[in-house]
C-alpha positions in Angstrom: -65.2 -18.9 -53.2 -67.6 -21.0 -51.2 -65.3 -24.1 -50.4 -62.3 -24.7 -48.5 -58.9 -24.1 -50.5 -56.0 -26.3 -49.2 -52.8 -24.1 -50.4 -49.0 -25.7 -50.2 -46.5 -23.4 -49.0 -43.4 -25.4 -49.9 -40.5 -23.3 -48.9 -41.8 -21.5 -45.8 -38.1 -20.7 -44.8 -37.7 -18.4 -47.9 -37.7 -14.9 -47.0 -40.6 -13.6 -48.3 -42.6 -16.8 -47.2 -44.2 -14.6 -44.4 -45.7 -11.3 -46.6 -47.5 -14.3 -48.5 -48.5 -16.1 -46.2 -50.0 -12.6 -44.7 -51.1 -11.6 -48.2 -53.4 -15.2 -48.4 -54.4 -14.6 -44.7 -56.8 -12.3 -46.1 -59.1 -15.0 -48.6 -60.9 -16.8 -45.4 -61.5 -19.9 -47.7 -57.5 -20.8 -47.5 -56.0 -23.2 -45.7 -52.5 -22.6 -45.5 -50.0 -25.9 -45.2 -46.4 -25.1 -44.4 -43.6 -26.7 -45.6 -39.6 -25.7 -44.1 -36.1 -26.8 -44.2 -35.8 -25.1 -41.1 -37.5 -26.4 -37.6 -38.4 -23.0 -36.7 -38.8 -19.6 -38.8 -41.1 -16.8 -38.6 -44.1 -18.4 -40.8 -44.1 -21.5 -38.2 -45.5 -18.9 -35.5 -47.9 -17.0 -37.8 -51.6 -18.0 -36.6 -52.4 -18.2 -40.1 -50.4 -21.0 -40.7 -52.4 -24.2 -40.2 -49.8 -27.1 -40.9 -46.2 -26.4 -40.4 -44.0 -29.5 -41.1 -39.9 -29.8 -41.0 -37.9 -31.9 -43.4 -34.2 -31.6 -44.2 -34.2 -30.8 -48.0 -33.4 -34.1 -49.3 -31.9 -34.3 -52.8 -34.5 -33.7 -55.9 -35.8 -36.9 -56.8 -36.5 -37.4 -52.6 -38.0 -33.5 -52.1 -41.0 -34.9 -55.6 -41.8 -37.9 -53.0 -42.1 -35.5 -50.1 -44.3 -33.1 -52.5 -46.4 -35.6 -54.0 -47.0 -37.2 -50.4 -48.2 -33.7 -49.2 -50.5 -33.2 -51.7 -52.1 -36.9 -51.3 -52.0 -36.5 -47.5 -53.7 -33.0 -47.3 -55.9 -32.8 -50.0 -53.6 -30.2 -51.6 -55.7 -27.8 -54.3 -52.6 -25.6 -54.8 -49.0 -25.3 -54.5 -47.5 -21.6 -54.2 -43.6 -22.0 -54.7 -42.2 -18.2 -53.1 -38.6 -17.9 -54.0 -36.3 -19.0 -56.6 -34.9 -22.5 -55.9 -38.8 -22.9 -55.3 -39.8 -21.7 -58.6 -36.8 -23.5 -60.5 -37.9 -27.0 -59.1 -41.3 -27.1 -59.8 -40.9 -25.8 -63.3 -37.9 -28.5 -64.0 -40.6 -30.5 -62.3 -44.1 -29.9 -63.9 -44.9 -33.4 -65.3 -44.0 -35.3 -62.5 -46.1 -33.3 -59.5 -49.2 -34.8 -58.4 -52.4 -34.0 -60.7 -54.7 -34.0 -57.5 -52.9 -30.1 -57.3 -52.3 -27.2 -59.6 -49.3 -25.6 -59.0 -49.6 -21.2 -59.4 -48.4 -20.1 -63.1 -44.7 -20.3 -63.6 -42.2 -19.1 -66.4 -40.7 -21.8 -68.9 -37.6 -22.8 -68.0 -35.4 -21.3 -70.4 -36.9 -17.8 -69.5 -36.6 -17.8 -66.1 -33.0 -18.7 -66.6 -32.8 -15.8 -68.4 -34.4 -13.7 -65.6 -32.2 -15.4 -63.0 -29.0 -14.8 -64.3 -27.5 -11.7 -64.3 -25.0 -12.3 -67.5 -28.2 -14.2 -69.9 -30.3 -10.9 -69.0 -28.0 -8.9 -70.2 -27.4 -10.1 -73.2 -31.3 -10.8 -73.8 -31.8 -7.1 -72.7 -29.1 -6.1 -76.1 -30.5 -9.1 -78.4 -34.0 -6.9 -77.9 -32.8 -3.6 -77.4 -34.8 -3.4 -74.2 -32.8 -0.2 -72.7 -30.2 -2.1 -70.0 -27.3 -0.4 -68.3 -24.0 -1.6 -70.2 -22.5 -4.4 -68.5 -19.8 -6.8 -68.5 -19.3 -9.9 -67.3 -15.5 -10.6 -66.0 -14.3 -14.4 -66.4 -10.9 -13.9 -65.5 -8.1 -11.7 -64.9 -7.7 -11.4 -68.6 -10.9 -9.8 -68.9 -9.7 -6.4 -66.2 -8.0 -4.8 -68.9 -10.3 -4.7 -72.1 -13.4 -4.5 -69.4 -12.0 -1.0 -68.4 -11.1 0.1 -71.6 -14.3 -0.3 -72.8 -16.2 1.0 -69.5 -17.8 4.0 -68.4 -17.1 5.1 -64.4 -18.8 5.0 -62.0 -18.8 1.4 -62.3 -21.0 -1.1 -60.0 -19.8 -4.1 -59.1 -22.3 -7.0 -58.5 -21.9 -10.3 -56.6 -23.4 -13.1 -58.2 -25.7 -15.1 -55.9 -26.4 -12.4 -53.4 -29.6 -10.4 -52.7 -31.2 -7.2 -51.4 -28.3 -5.2 -52.8 -25.8 -7.2 -50.6 -22.3 -6.7 -51.5 -22.7 -4.0 -54.3 -19.5 -1.8 -54.4 -19.5 1.9 -56.6 -16.0 2.3 -58.3 -16.0 6.3 -59.2 -12.6 5.5 -61.5 -10.1 3.0 -62.9 -7.8 3.5 -60.2 -10.2 2.7 -57.9 -11.2 -0.7 -59.2 -9.6 -3.7 -57.7 -6.2 -4.6 -59.5 -6.9 -8.5 -58.6 -10.4 -10.0 -59.0 -12.3 -13.0 -58.1 -14.0 -13.9 -61.2 -16.6 -14.6 -62.2 -17.4 -11.2 -61.5 -20.8 -8.9 -62.4 -20.2 -5.1 -63.6 -22.6 -3.1 -64.9 -22.3 1.3 -65.4 -23.8 3.2 -62.6 -26.7 5.0 -63.8 -27.3 8.3 -62.7 -30.9 8.7 -61.8 -33.4 7.1 -59.4 -34.7 3.4 -59.0 -38.2 2.2 -59.6 -40.2 -1.2 -59.4 -42.9 -3.0 -61.1 -44.5 -6.2 -59.8 -46.5 -8.1 -62.2 -48.8 -10.9 -62.5 -48.4 -12.4 -66.0 -50.1 -15.4 -68.5 -48.1 -16.1 -71.9 -46.5 -12.6 -72.0 -49.6 -10.5 -71.0 -49.9 -8.6 -67.6 -52.9 -9.3 -65.5 -52.1 -7.0 -62.9 -49.1 -4.9 -61.9 -48.2 -2.1 -59.3 -45.2 0.3 -59.7 -43.7 1.9 -56.9 -41.3 4.3 -55.8 -39.2 4.7 -53.7 -39.2 7.7 -50.4 -37.5 6.0 -47.6 -33.7 4.6 -47.9 -32.6 1.2 -46.2 -29.9 0.8 -44.2 -27.7 0.5 -47.6 -27.7 2.7 -50.6 -28.3 -0.4 -52.6 -30.9 -1.9 -49.9 -34.3 -2.1 -50.8 -36.1 1.1 -50.0 -38.3 0.9 -46.7 -41.0 3.3 -47.8 -42.6 4.1 -50.8 -45.0 5.4 -53.5 -47.7 3.6 -55.7 -47.6 5.7 -59.2 -48.7 5.6 -62.2 -45.7 5.5 -65.0 -46.7 5.0 -68.7 -42.4 5.2 -69.2 -41.9 1.9 -66.7 -45.1 -0.2 -67.8 -43.8 0.1 -71.2 -40.5 -1.2 -70.5 -41.7 -3.8 -68.4 -44.3 -4.8 -71.1 -42.0 -5.3 -73.5 -39.8 -7.7 -70.9 -42.4 -9.9 -70.0 -43.8 -10.5 -73.9 -40.0 -10.9 -75.1 -40.1 -13.2 -72.6 -43.7 -14.9 -73.1 -43.5 -15.2 -69.2 -46.2 -16.4 -66.6 -46.6 -16.2 -63.1 -45.5 -13.2 -61.0 -42.1 -11.6 -61.0 -40.8 -8.2 -59.6 -38.7 -5.9 -62.1 -36.1 -3.1 -61.1 -35.8 -0.4 -63.0 -33.6 3.0 -62.9 -34.7 6.4 -64.9 -31.9 7.8 -66.4 -31.2 11.4 -66.0 -28.9 11.6 -69.1 -30.7 9.6 -71.7 -34.2 10.1 -70.3 -35.6 6.8 -70.1 -36.5 4.0 -67.9 -33.6 0.9 -67.9 -34.2 -2.9 -66.8 -31.6 -2.9 -63.8 -32.9 -6.9 -63.1 -35.5 -9.5 -62.7 -36.7 -11.2 -59.3 -38.6 -13.8 -60.6 -39.8 -15.2 -57.2 -42.4 -13.1 -55.0 -40.9 -10.1 -53.3 -40.6 -7.8 -50.0 -43.3 -5.2 -50.9 -46.0 -7.6 -51.9 -47.9 -6.8 -48.7 -47.8 -3.2 -49.7 -49.5 -4.0 -53.2 -52.0 -5.9 -50.8 -52.6 -2.9 -49.3 -52.8 -1.0 -52.6 -55.2 -3.2 -53.8 -53.4 -5.6 -55.6 -53.3 -9.0 -53.7 -50.9 -11.2 -56.1 -50.6 -14.3 -54.4 -54.3 -14.6 -53.7 -54.9 -13.4 -57.7 -52.0 -16.4 -58.2 -54.3 -19.0 -56.5 -57.2 -17.6 -58.2 -56.1 -17.7 -62.0 -55.1 -21.3 -61.0 -58.1 -22.1 -60.4 -59.6 -20.5 -63.4 -61.2 -17.6 -61.9 -62.0 -14.5 -63.7 -60.1 -11.8 -62.6 -61.5 -8.5 -61.9 -59.8 -5.6 -63.1 -56.9 -4.7 -61.0 -56.4 -1.3 -60.3 -54.3 -0.1 -57.5 -54.7 2.7 -55.2 -52.0 5.4 -55.2 -50.7 5.2 -51.8 -47.4 5.5 -49.8 -46.7 2.4 -47.6 -43.6 1.9 -44.8 -42.4 -1.4 -43.8 -42.3 -1.7 -40.1 -38.3 -0.8 -40.4 -39.3 2.4 -41.8 -41.9 3.1 -38.9 -39.1 2.2 -36.3 -36.3 4.8 -38.5 -39.3 7.4 -38.5 -40.0 7.3 -35.1 -36.2 7.7 -34.1 -36.0 10.9 -36.7 -39.0 12.4 -35.3 -40.9 10.5 -32.0 -44.2 12.2 -32.8 -44.5 10.3 -35.9 -45.6 7.5 -33.3 -49.0 9.9 -33.1 -49.4 8.9 -37.1 -52.1 6.5 -35.7 -54.6 6.7 -38.8 -51.1 6.5 -41.3 -49.6 3.6 -39.0 -52.6 1.4 -39.3 -53.1 1.8 -42.6 -50.2 2.7 -44.4 -47.4 0.1 -42.8 -47.1 -3.2 -41.8 -48.5 -2.3 -38.2 -51.7 -3.7 -38.7 -50.3 -7.3 -39.9 -47.8 -6.8 -36.8 -50.8 -6.5 -34.2 -52.8 -8.9 -35.4 -50.5 -11.9 -35.6 -47.0 -10.6 -33.6 -46.1 -14.0 -33.2 -43.7 -14.1 -36.5 -42.3 -10.5 -36.0 -41.2 -11.4 -32.2 -39.7 -14.6 -33.3 -37.4 -12.6 -36.2 -36.6 -10.3 -33.2 -35.1 -12.4 -30.8 -33.4 -14.2 -34.0 -31.8 -10.6 -34.7 -30.9 -10.2 -31.0 -29.0 -13.9 -30.8 -27.1 -12.3 -34.4 -26.0 -9.2 -32.4 -25.1 -11.0 -28.9 
């Protein structure tokens, strides 16, 4: 690319915004304009953020006016929403966004609604014979006993609306299942096995680029995102992912959580994160820069063969955890600089320092 590309990130306060900014910063031709409904967020302090503007998020019609005003004022070329709420806004308003800018590829509203709704996704998987844990959706107390009579334990209670494995509870027996439920409640049968993920960029159901990663270092809780993982090839995972994306006729990015079923010897779809994800920067290190590919594809650029390296990668929290376990880990300089977020932190430290200060404030 020979000319400057102005990129607008409309939800710079989202959990994954900084990771996307770090990925886009690898392309010197991108100038990043960031909007946020927080006066301060980590993305504000990134040296790669050219422009940061706080807006108290108004109703949808007013927000549309703000977006179009920003497009015109800053000659925005491409809009890169980050999280599901922003995805939904731009899908709903695709015909009302100023034609001066292009929005990265996004799925159709019906398919997006399936992906982000645990109940709808479960029904979709059953309709299309996609491997998926047996699931139950409890709408009232009356649904408890029928569910218990058909379910096989252990079960997982999964809160609706939470992310990152928050609030998930494993119930070993019927006797342990809550007597009184707070409906609605989503229940899945527990699958004995291991988690494995697939990240994709698609166009009309065809995968244009992907990475597959398997965790090797657990997070703060058993259901939290892994702090370390290996990038691998896995035909079984890719087969299930290809089928899901094709049936959804998916366009844009997504991150699929799957689980290997040791009993049935297959891979089951657990959920779809219809947004950018926490390990997007790791995929970049492995050779697939998803945010950059999104922008390139939106601008009609050719996407080369996207082959990723089989590397291990560790989040910054994983580095801290590893050093606590083994202080000598800090001397693995080559690994720290090439397979972790250390290089990013050293080149752009202020966002992480700000996040640390926020964490300290919550603790004390």
